[in-house]
C-alpha positions in Angstrom: 258.5 249.0 68.3 257.8 245.5 69.5 259.7 245.6 72.5 258.3 249.0 73.3 254.5 247.7 73.1 255.6 244.7 75.1 256.8 247.4 78.0 253.7 249.3 77.8 251.4 246.1 78.0 253.4 245.2 80.8 253.0 248.6 82.6 249.0 248.4 81.6 248.9 244.7 83.6 250.9 246.2 86.7 248.7 249.1 86.6 245.7 246.8 86.7 247.2 244.4 89.3 248.1 247.5 91.6 244.8 248.9 91.0 243.0 245.9 92.4 245.3 245.4 95.5 244.5 249.0 96.6 240.8 248.1 96.3 241.0 244.9 98.1 243.4 246.5 100.7 241.3 249.3 101.5 238.6 247.5 102.1 238.0 246.5 106.0 235.3 244.0 107.0 233.4 245.4 110.3 231.1 243.2 112.5 229.1 244.6 115.1 227.2 243.2 118.4 225.1 244.9 120.8 223.6 243.0 124.2 221.4 245.6 125.9 220.4 244.7 129.6 218.4 248.0 130.4 217.0 251.4 129.1 219.3 253.9 128.4 219.0 257.9 127.9 220.5 261.0 128.5 220.0 264.4 129.7 221.4 267.7 128.2 223.6 268.3 131.8 224.7 264.2 131.4 228.0 263.4 130.0 229.8 260.1 129.1 233.6 259.3 129.9 235.2 256.8 128.0 237.8 254.8 129.5 240.5 252.2 128.6 241.8 249.2 130.1 244.8 250.4 131.8 246.6 248.1 134.7 250.3 248.6 135.6 252.1 245.8 134.6 249.1 244.1 132.7 247.0 244.8 129.4 246.1 247.6 128.5 244.1 249.4 125.4 245.6 251.6 123.0 245.4 255.3 124.2 245.1 256.2 120.6 241.9 253.9 120.2 240.3 255.4 123.4 241.1 259.0 121.9 239.5 257.9 118.5 236.3 256.8 120.3 236.0 259.4 122.7 236.7 262.2 119.6 234.2 260.3 117.4 231.5 260.8 120.0 232.3 264.4 120.5 231.5 265.0 117.3 228.0 263.6 117.6 225.1 264.4 120.2 226.7 263.0 123.6 229.0 265.4 126.1 232.2 263.8 126.4 234.7 264.1 129.7 238.3 263.2 128.4 239.7 260.1 130.3 242.5 262.1 131.3 240.4 264.8 133.1 238.2 262.0 134.4 241.0 260.3 135.7 242.3 263.4 137.5 238.9 264.6 138.9 239.0 261.3 140.7 242.4 260.8 141.7 243.7 257.9 143.1 240.5 255.5 141.9 241.4 255.2 138.5 245.6 255.4 138.5 246.8 252.4 136.8 248.1 251.1 140.2 244.5 251.0 141.5 242.6 251.1 138.6 239.2 248.1 138.7 240.8 245.0 137.1 237.4 244.2 136.4 234.3 246.0 135.5 232.6 243.9 138.4 234.6 245.9 140.7 232.8 249.2 139.8 229.9 249.0 141.6 231.9 248.7 145.0 233.6 251.9 143.9 230.4 253.9 142.3 228.7 252.9 145.8 231.4 255.0 147.6 230.0 258.6 148.8 233.3 260.6 147.9 233.3 258.8 144.3 229.7 259.5 144.0 230.1 263.1 144.8 232.9 263.9 142.3 231.0 262.2 139.7 228.0 264.4 140.1 230.3 267.4 140.2 231.9 266.7 136.7 228.4 265.5 135.6 229.5 261.9 134.5 226.4 259.6 133.6 227.9 256.9 131.9 230.9 254.8 132.2 232.0 253.2 128.9 234.7 251.0 129.9 236.7 249.6 126.2 238.9 246.3 126.4 240.7 244.7 123.4 243.6 245.3 121.2 244.6 245.3 117.4 246.7 242.3 116.6 248.2 240.9 113.4 246.9 237.5 113.0 248.5 236.4 109.1 251.4 237.5 106.9 253.2 235.9 103.9 255.3 236.9 101.2 259.2 238.4 100.8 260.6 241.3 99.7 264.4 241.8 98.9 266.4 245.1 97.9 269.3 245.9 96.4 271.3 248.9 94.8 270.9 249.3 91.4 272.5 251.3 89.1 273.7 254.5 89.5 273.4 253.9 93.3 269.7 254.0 93.1 268.0 251.5 95.7 265.6 248.8 94.3 263.1 246.4 95.9 261.4 243.4 94.5 258.7 241.2 96.0 255.3 241.0 97.5 254.4 241.0 101.3 250.8 240.7 102.6 249.1 240.7 106.5 246.0 240.6 108.0 244.9 242.8 111.0 242.2 242.1 113.5 240.8 244.7 115.7 239.0 243.4 118.5 237.4 245.5 121.3 234.4 245.2 123.6 232.7 248.3 125.4 230.9 247.7 128.4 228.2 251.0 129.6 227.3 251.4 133.2 224.8 254.1 134.1 226.6 255.8 137.2 223.0 256.8 138.4 221.6 253.4 138.8 224.8 251.9 139.6 224.5 249.2 137.0 225.6 247.7 133.8 223.6 248.5 131.2 224.7 246.6 128.2 227.8 246.1 125.9 229.0 246.7 122.3 231.7 245.0 120.4 233.2 245.6 117.2 235.3 243.2 115.2 237.3 244.8 112.1 239.3 243.0 109.8 241.4 243.9 107.0 244.3 242.7 104.7 247.3 245.2 103.8 250.0 244.8 100.8 252.9 246.2 100.0 254.0 245.4 96.7 257.8 246.3 94.6 258.6 246.8 91.6 261.7 249.0 91.8 259.8 251.0 94.9 257.4 249.4 97.5 253.8 250.7 96.9 252.1 250.2 100.4 248.4 249.9 100.4 247.2 249.7 104.1 243.7 248.4 105.5 242.8 250.8 108.1 241.3 248.4 110.6 241.7 249.8 113.9 240.0 253.3 112.8 237.1 251.0 111.1 236.6 249.3 114.5 236.7 252.5 116.3 234.2 254.5 113.9 231.7 251.9 113.9 231.9 251.2 118.0 231.4 255.2 118.4 228.5 255.0 116.3 226.9 252.1 118.0 227.7 253.5 121.3 225.9 256.9 120.2 222.9 255.6 119.5 222.7 252.6 122.1 223.6 255.5 125.1 220.8 257.9 123.4 218.6 255.1 123.3 218.1 254.9 119.8 219.7 251.5 119.1 
């Protein structure tokens, strides 16, 4: 009976520890910063395109992050042109081999008559240029696995790591040919994998947090609400 009681107490402690880790791992801290350089607003027939940095052989923004931001904005008040449709319509200006290296190169492209005509035909008012990445900044712990009785695998240990998602979006007003501001989103979160027989991962959705917070702020910024 005493052994059974100790086993139950151990199980309760393990459950409490795992519950605490789950709450901690699910916590993502996000910081938003905004710099406004000009007034913004958007008409019903205007649209927005979200572009990620894509240079051949250079740094690129994850395609999934750009799609995430576009998807969040598309579910709001803004009309969104997908990055693929934009790149296809503006061929060859935004192909990886010819895409501008810096946003400072955009004014010259925007002033090109053929470029301006194509933009007008698809109704794009704002180009949002996204740069950044998600990186693992810290990790600790260890885990070992073995084959237990009856050939059942068993793992013991504890792993943790911290991810940081840092992105900046520069907003360009095509009609005015100028940058009107920028919004940055930084999200930090820690993930855990404790293992007592079986690994149980608790993953912090850092990139998702950065995406939703950036999209929410862009929505307000472009609409002129922030």
